[in-house]
C-alpha positions in Angstrom: -0.5 -55.6 -25.2 -4.2 -54.5 -25.7 -4.9 -54.9 -22.0 -1.8 -52.8 -21.2 -3.1 -50.0 -23.5 -6.5 -50.2 -21.9 -5.1 -49.9 -18.4 -3.1 -46.9 -19.4 -6.2 -45.2 -20.8 -8.0 -45.8 -17.6 -5.1 -44.3 -15.7 -5.0 -41.2 -17.9 -8.8 -40.8 -17.5 -8.4 -41.2 -13.7 -5.6 -38.5 -13.6 -7.8 -36.2 -15.7 -10.7 -36.6 -13.3 -8.5 -35.8 -10.3 -7.2 -32.6 -12.1 -10.7 -31.6 -12.9 -11.8 -32.0 -9.3 -8.8 -30.0 -8.1 -9.6 -27.3 -10.6 -13.1 -26.7 -9.3 -12.0 -26.9 -5.7 -9.2 -24.4 -5.9 -10.3 -20.8 -5.3 -10.7 -18.9 -8.5 -8.1 -16.3 -7.5 -5.5 -19.1 -7.2 -6.6 -21.1 -10.2 -6.7 -18.4 -12.8 -4.6 -15.4 -11.8 -3.9 -13.2 -14.8 -1.2 -10.7 -15.5 -1.9 -7.2 -16.7 -4.0 -4.1 -15.9 -3.7 -1.1 -13.6 -5.8 -1.1 -10.5 -7.0 2.4 -9.4 -7.7 2.9 -5.7 -9.4 6.0 -4.2 -8.2 7.1 -0.7 -9.7 9.8 1.4 -6.3 11.1 2.6 -3.4 12.9 1.0 0.0 11.5 1.5 2.7 13.7 3.0 6.0 12.1 1.9 7.1 8.6 1.2 10.4 8.7 3.1 10.0 5.8 5.6 11.8 7.3 8.7 9.9 10.5 8.2 6.5 9.2 7.2 3.8 9.1 9.8 0.7 9.3 7.6 -1.1 6.0 7.0 -1.5 6.9 3.3 2.3 7.4 3.0 2.9 3.9 4.5 0.1 2.1 2.6 1.4 3.4 -0.7 5.0 2.8 0.5 4.4 -0.8 1.4 4.2 -1.5 -2.3 7.5 0.2 -3.0 9.6 -0.6 0.1 10.5 -3.8 1.9 11.9 -4.4 5.4 14.4 -6.9 6.6 11.7 -8.9 8.3 7.9 -8.6 8.7 5.5 -9.9 11.2 3.0 -12.5 10.1 -0.4 -12.6 11.8 -1.9 -16.0 12.5 -5.7 -15.9 12.6 -5.9 -19.1 14.6 -3.5 -18.2 17.4 -4.2 -14.5 17.2 -0.5 -13.9 17.4 2.2 -12.3 15.3 5.5 -13.9 14.6 8.6 -12.5 12.7 9.1 -13.8 9.2 12.0 -13.4 6.7 11.9 -10.7 4.0 15.1 -9.0 2.8 16.8 -10.8 5.7 16.6 -14.6 5.4 17.5 -15.2 9.0 18.7 -13.5 12.2 19.9 -14.2 15.7 20.4 -12.5 19.1 23.6 -12.9 21.1 23.5 -14.6 24.4 23.9 -11.3 26.3 20.9 -9.8 24.5 22.9 -6.9 23.0 23.9 -7.9 19.5 21.5 -8.7 16.6 22.9 -10.4 13.5 21.0 -10.3 10.2 21.8 -12.5 7.2 20.7 -10.9 4.0 19.4 -12.2 0.7 21.8 -11.8 -2.3 21.2 -10.6 -5.8 18.4 -8.1 -5.1 18.4 -4.7 -6.8 16.8 -1.4 -6.0 14.5 0.2 -8.5 17.3 2.4 -9.7 19.4 -0.6 -10.5 21.8 -0.3 -7.6 22.5 -3.4 -5.5 20.9 -4.2 -2.2 23.6 -5.3 0.3 24.8 -4.9 3.9 26.1 -1.4 3.2 22.7 -0.3 2.0 21.1 -1.7 5.2 23.7 0.0 7.4 23.0 3.3 5.5 19.3 3.0 6.2 19.6 2.1 9.8 22.1 4.9 10.5 20.0 7.4 8.6 16.9 6.5 10.6 18.8 6.6 13.9 20.6 9.8 12.9 20.4 12.9 15.1 21.6 15.2 12.4 19.2 15.6 10.7 16.8 14.1 13.2 14.2 11.8 11.6 10.6 11.7 12.8 10.6 8.1 13.6 14.2 7.5 14.7 13.9 8.1 18.5 13.7 4.4 19.4 16.8 3.5 17.3 18.7 6.5 18.5 18.2 5.4 22.0 18.9 1.7 21.3 21.7 1.4 18.9 25.4 1.8 19.7 26.8 1.0 16.2 26.2 -0.9 13.0 28.8 -3.2 11.6 29.0 -4.6 8.0 30.5 -8.1 8.4 30.4 -8.9 4.7 28.1 -8.1 1.7 25.3 -10.2 3.1 25.8 -10.0 6.9 25.2 -7.1 9.3 25.5 -6.8 13.0 23.6 -4.2 15.2 25.2 -3.5 18.6 22.8 -2.2 21.2 23.7 0.0 24.1 22.0 -2.4 26.5 20.0 -5.5 26.6 17.4 -5.1 23.8 15.0 -8.1 23.2 12.5 -5.9 21.3 14.8 -4.4 18.7 13.4 -6.9 16.1 10.0 -5.2 16.4 11.6 -1.9 15.4 13.4 -3.5 12.5 10.0 -4.7 11.2 8.4 -1.2 11.3 7.7 0.9 8.2 10.4 3.4 9.3 12.9 0.9 8.2 11.6 0.3 4.7 14.9 0.0 2.9 15.6 2.7 0.4 18.3 3.0 -2.2 21.2 5.0 -0.7 22.1 6.3 -4.2 18.6 7.8 -4.6 18.8 9.3 -1.1 22.1 10.9 -2.0 20.7 12.1 -5.4 17.4 13.7 -4.1 18.4 14.7 -0.6 15.6 16.4 1.2 13.3 15.7 -1.7 13.6 12.0 -1.4 10.1 11.8 -0.1 8.8 12.6 -3.6 11.2 10.1 -5.2 10.8 6.9 -3.2 13.1 4.1 -4.4 13.0 0.6 -2.8 13.2 -3.1 -3.7 9.4 -3.8 -3.7 7.1 -5.2 -6.4 6.1 -1.8 -7.7 8.2 1.2 -8.7 7.3 4.9 -8.2 6.4 6.7 -11.4 4.6 10.0 -10.7 3.1 12.1 -7.9 0.6 14.7 -8.8 0.1 16.6 -5.5 -3.5 16.6 -4.4 -4.5 14.1 -7.1 -2.7 10.8 -7.4 0.4 8.7 -7.1 1.3 6.3 -9.9 3.3 3.1 -9.6 4.4 0.6 -12.2 5.3 -3.1 -11.9 8.9 -4.0 -11.0 9.7 -6.6 -13.6 12.9 -7.6 -11.9 11.3 -8.2 -8.5 13.2 -10.8 -6.5 10.1 -12.8 -5.6 8.8 -12.7 -9.2 6.8 -10.2 -11.2 3.5 -9.0 -9.6 0.3 -9.7 -11.6 -0.7 -6.1 -12.0 1.1 -3.7 -14.5 0.6 -0.9 -12.0 -1.3 0.8 -9.2 -2.8 4.3 -9.1 -3.7 5.8 -5.8 -6.2 8.7 -6.2 -7.0 11.2 -3.5 -10.7 11.7 -3.1 -11.5 13.2 0.4 -15.3 13.1 -0.1 -16.9 9.8 0.9 -19.8 10.0 -1.5 -17.5 10.8 -4.4 -15.4 7.6 -3.7 -18.5 5.5 -3.5 -19.9 6.9 -6.7 -16.6 6.3 -8.5 -16.5 2.7 -7.5 -20.1 2.1 -8.4 -19.6 3.6 -11.9 -16.3 1.7 -12.4 -14.3 4.9 -12.6 -12.1 3.4 -9.9 -11.6 -0.3 -8.9 -11.3 0.0 -5.1 -12.8 2.6 -2.7 -10.9 2.7 0.6 -12.6 3.7 3.9 -16.3 3.2 3.0 -18.7 4.7 5.5 -20.5 2.0 7.4 -24.0 3.3 6.6 -23.3 2.6 3.0 -22.2 -1.0 3.4 -25.5 -2.8 3.2 -26.6 -0.8 0.1 -23.3 -1.5 -1.7 -23.5 -5.2 -0.9 -26.6 -5.3 -2.9 -24.7 -4.1 -6.0 -24.0 -7.3 -8.1 -20.7 -5.7 -9.3 -19.2 -4.9 -5.9 -17.7 -6.6 -2.9 -17.6 -4.9 0.5 -14.9 -6.1 2.8 -14.4 -5.0 6.4 -11.6 -6.1 8.8 -10.4 -5.2 12.3 -7.0 -3.6 12.9 -4.6 -2.8 15.8 -5.2 0.9 15.1 -6.9 2.8 17.8 -8.5 6.3 17.4 -7.4 8.3 20.4 -7.6 11.7 22.0 -4.2 13.0 23.3 -4.5 15.6 26.0 -1.9 18.1 26.9 -0.8 17.3 30.4 1.2 20.5 30.8 -1.3 23.2 29.8 -4.8 24.1 31.1 -7.4 22.8 31.3 -6.2 19.3 30.6 -3.2 19.6 32.9 -5.7 18.8 35.7 -6.2 15.1 36.3 -9.9 15.5 37.2 -10.5 17.4 34.0 -9.0 14.6 31.9 -10.9 12.0 33.9 -14.1 13.9 33.3 -13.5 14.1 29.6 -13.1 10.4 29.5 -16.3 9.8 31.4 -18.3 12.3 29.3 -17.6 10.7 25.9 -20.2 8.2 25.0 -17.9 5.7 23.4 -20.4 2.8 23.5 -23.1 4.9 22.0 -20.9 6.2 19.2 -19.7 2.7 18.3 -23.2 1.4 18.4 -25.2 4.2 16.7 -22.7 5.9 14.4 -20.3 3.0 13.5 -23.2 0.5 13.6 -20.9 -1.9 15.5 -18.2 -1.7 12.8 -15.6 -0.8 15.4 -14.5 -2.2 18.8 -14.5 -0.4 22.1 -10.9 -0.1 23.4 -10.2 -1.1 27.0 -6.5 -0.2 26.8 -4.2 2.0 24.7 -2.8 -1.3 23.4 -4.7 -3.4 20.8 -5.6 -7.0 21.5 -3.4 -8.0 18.5 -0.3 -6.7 20.1 2.0 -8.5 22.5 1.5 -7.2 26.1 -2.2 -6.3 25.7 -4.2 -6.2 28.9 -7.8 -5.1 29.3 -7.0 -2.4 31.8 -10.4 -0.7 32.3 -14.0 -1.2 31.5 -15.4 1.5 29.2 -17.8 3.7 31.2 -20.0 6.5 30.0 -21.1 8.6 33.1 -21.7 12.2 32.4 -23.1 12.8 35.9 -19.8 11.6 37.4 -18.0 13.8 34.9 -19.9 16.9 36.1 -19.1 16.0 39.7 -15.3 15.7 38.9 -15.3 19.1 37.1 -17.1 20.7 40.1 -14.6 19.2 42.5 -11.8 20.7 40.3 -13.4 24.1 40.7 -15.1 24.4 37.3 -18.7 25.6 37.8 -21.3 27.3 35.6 -21.9 30.5 37.5 -23.8 32.4 34.9 -26.0 29.4 33.8 -24.9 29.7 30.1 -24.0 26.0 30.0 -20.2 26.7 30.0 -18.2 26.1 33.2 -15.7 28.7 34.4 -12.9 29.0 36.9 -10.8 32.1 37.8 -12.6 34.1 35.2 -11.9 31.7 32.3 -14.2 29.4 30.4 -13.7 25.7 30.4 -12.6 25.7 26.7 -11.2 22.8 24.7 -10.2 22.7 21.1 -9.8 19.2 19.5 -7.5 19.3 16.4 -8.1 16.5 13.9 -6.9 15.6 10.4 -9.1 16.6 7.4 -12.4 14.7 7.6 -12.4 11.5 5.6 -9.1 10.1 6.9 -10.8 7.7 9.4 -14.1 5.8 9.3 -16.9 8.0 10.5 -14.5 10.6 11.8 -16.5 13.8 11.2 -19.8 12.5 12.8 -17.9 10.9 15.6 -16.1 14.1 16.5 -19.4 16.1 16.3 -20.8 13.6 18.8 -17.8 14.0 21.1 -18.2 17.7 20.9 -21.9 17.4 21.9 -21.0 15.1 24.8 -18.4 17.6 26.1 -20.8 20.5 25.8 -23.4 18.6 27.8 -21.1 18.5 30.8 -20.0 22.2 30.5 -17.1 22.4 28.0 -16.9 25.1 25.4 -15.7 22.5 22.9 -14.5 23.3 19.3 -13.4 20.9 16.6 -10.7 22.0 14.2 -10.1 19.9 11.0 -6.8 20.5 9.3 -5.1 19.3 6.1 -2.8 16.5 7.2 0.6 18.1 6.6 -0.5 21.2 8.5 -2.0 19.1 11.2 1.3 17.3 11.8 3.2 20.6 11.8 0.8 21.9 14.4 1.0 19.0 16.8 4.6 18.0 16.3 6.1 20.8 18.5 8.0 21.1 21.8 5.9 21.5 24.9 6.6 25.2 25.2 5.2 25.8 21.7 2.1 23.7 22.1 -1.3 25.3 22.2 -2.9 23.1 24.8 -5.4 21.7 22.3 -6.4 18.1 22.4 -5.5 15.9 19.4 -7.7 13.4 17.7 -5.6 10.9 15.7 -5.0 7.2 15.3 -2.0 5.2 16.5 -1.3 1.5 16.1 0.3 -0.6 18.8 1.6 -2.7 16.0 3.4 -5.8 17.2 4.1 -4.8 20.7 2.7 -2.7 23.6 5.9 -0.6 23.7 4.8 1.3 20.5 2.2 3.2 22.4 3.6 3.0 25.9 7.4 3.4 25.9 7.6 6.1 23.2 4.4 7.9 24.0 4.3 8.0 27.8 7.9 8.1 29.0 8.9 11.7 30.0 12.2 11.4 28.1 10.2 11.2 24.9 8.5 14.6 24.9 8.7 16.2 21.5 10.9 16.8 19.7 12.9 13.9 21.1 10.2 11.3 20.9 6.4 10.8 20.3 5.0 11.9 23.7 2.6 14.4 22.3 0.6 14.6 25.5 3.7 15.8 27.4 2.9 13.3 30.1 5.3 12.9 33.0 5.0 10.3 35.8 8.1 8.8 37.6 6.3 5.5 38.2 5.5 5.2 34.5 9.1 6.0 33.7 10.3 3.3 36.1 8.0 0.7 34.7 8.9 1.5 31.1 12.7 1.4 31.8 12.4 -1.9 33.6 10.4 -3.5 30.8 12.9 -2.4 28.1 15.6 -4.7 29.5 13.5 -7.5 31.0 14.2 -10.8 29.2 11.7 -12.9 31.2 8.5 -12.8 29.2 6.1 -13.3 32.2 7.8 -10.5 34.2 7.8 -8.3 31.2 4.1 -8.8 30.7 3.4 -7.8 34.3 5.3 -4.6 33.8 3.3 -3.7 30.7 0.0 -4.6 32.5 0.8 -2.2 35.3 1.6 0.6 32.7 -1.8 0.1 31.0 -3.7 0.3 34.3 -1.8 3.5 35.3 -2.4 5.1 31.9 -6.1 4.4 32.2 -6.1 6.1 35.7 -4.1 9.1 34.7 -5.7 9.6 31.3 -3.0 11.3 29.2 -4.6 9.6 26.3 -8.2 8.4 25.8 -8.3 5.3 23.7 -11.6 5.6 21.9 -12.1 2.5 19.7 -10.2 0.1 17.5 -11.0 0.9 13.9 -12.4 -1.5 11.4 -11.2 -0.6 7.9 -13.4 -1.3 4.9 -13.2 -1.2 1.1 -15.7 -1.5 -1.7 -14.1 -3.2 -4.8 -15.2 -4.2 -8.2 -15.7 -8.0 -8.3 -13.2 -8.4 -11.1 -10.4 -7.4 -8.7 -9.0 -10.5 -6.9 -6.5 -11.3 -4.1 -6.7 -8.0 -2.4 -4.9 -8.5 1.0 -6.6 -7.2 4.2 -5.1 -8.2 7.6 -5.4 -7.2 11.2 -1.7 -7.5 11.5 -0.3 -4.7 13.6 1.9 -3.2 10.9 0.7 -0.5 8.6 0.4 -2.7 5.5 -3.0 -4.0 6.6 -4.3 -3.4 3.0 -2.3 -3.9 -0.1 -2.6 -5.2 -3.7 0.8 -6.7 -4.1 -0.7 -10.1 -5.0 -3.8 -8.8 -6.7 -5.0 -9.4 -10.2 -7.9 -8.3 -12.4 -10.2 -10.2 -14.6 -11.8 -7.7 -16.9 
């Protein structure tokens, strides 16, 4: 009996030792997550409206990803460098043999923040609202073109019938525009729903103080289990230095979009972590292909050659960005390195001279037919993107050096969208500096931004680009089920786009944050969906 007791004691001590070893090996954030606290995050960009099918701003979507959920999401695998679809509000899905019907099987027992039930009718409402032509949603063009009808099979099953073979619909279903909202709230708030976002996510909307902050509180009935935080406050601080000072003093917990020149200094602060990560978001210059001077191919090609992209990334971004060899990001399916990045101002000058633009009065500005070679570049308010102001000033100087009268016009984001989101006949001819992500698939920057059928207001072709060969390639790719053949089509598109230059892909952005060390489990991913940064799983130890 005594020996048995002794053996049990040894066994208990052995188990205790194992548990101790596991405890010190498990990351602290997993081992000791705590509930409670409100994390405060300072952004440099004002949101516009948190209405998924009408929200284009990254700030809208980054806040919205804490409120809304989609039927599926795409998981990025760091090892394979690929994204694959994963269940969310839909637990599984299937495509019919003819490639035209998608069936989604939904989770049961989930509620919206207003207490109403998530079900197939709610999904049908959201899909049809996004695809609606009356009123036309900002982000609904792809679904309007693709979907014939939506059928509720039962409370937890829905079928989407496509007009033709559509192997890529699943990529659209995973986009922020189909963050599922409460139909009851949409009915209640109507056109003001963007200020009353109501989803199924881990946090609920509480308050929006325009120009100051958005406040969220934890959803205690969240279907995956309560989040650790009690709430999240997103504060709008356009000035980079102000955000940095606030995180250093502890006035905020996380500063988003920290200028690269401050990274090293902040890393020396024992209270802070600086995190940077790559994304599928490319900063671009969209050029109006219908109005002078950028309606001329040689002018567009000259602009591309005149911009010192390697120098800007090296000297201003200090390498904290990646030169883009295509309008598609390497993280997205269909990517092809279509062109080497070349900085050649002398070749740019030659192209402009061949196009008839010459500096006759020797004032540094080229002219043709009595008009100066003038170009205005519209951009969102400085602070929206990493190093945006200094990068644009460098681009301005590059273009002036080859003979452009180049001006930069920064605009508040809502006004910026209103200015660029217009039909061709109302466009000014200005170039547009803005980011766009190729997300999970090349089509997101090719099909909807380069096909002539998608000129505004019907789609997202803000360059008003038109090329029959591009249209042919895009139309063929949309219904091609063979993956290898499909890739070849997208490869040809990317090469053609680099030659015709309706859009100049500048560089893939690295995002960065500075956070207080007591904030744990902040998620940063290069996944090509907009929720590359979120605090859904975060917790605080203070």
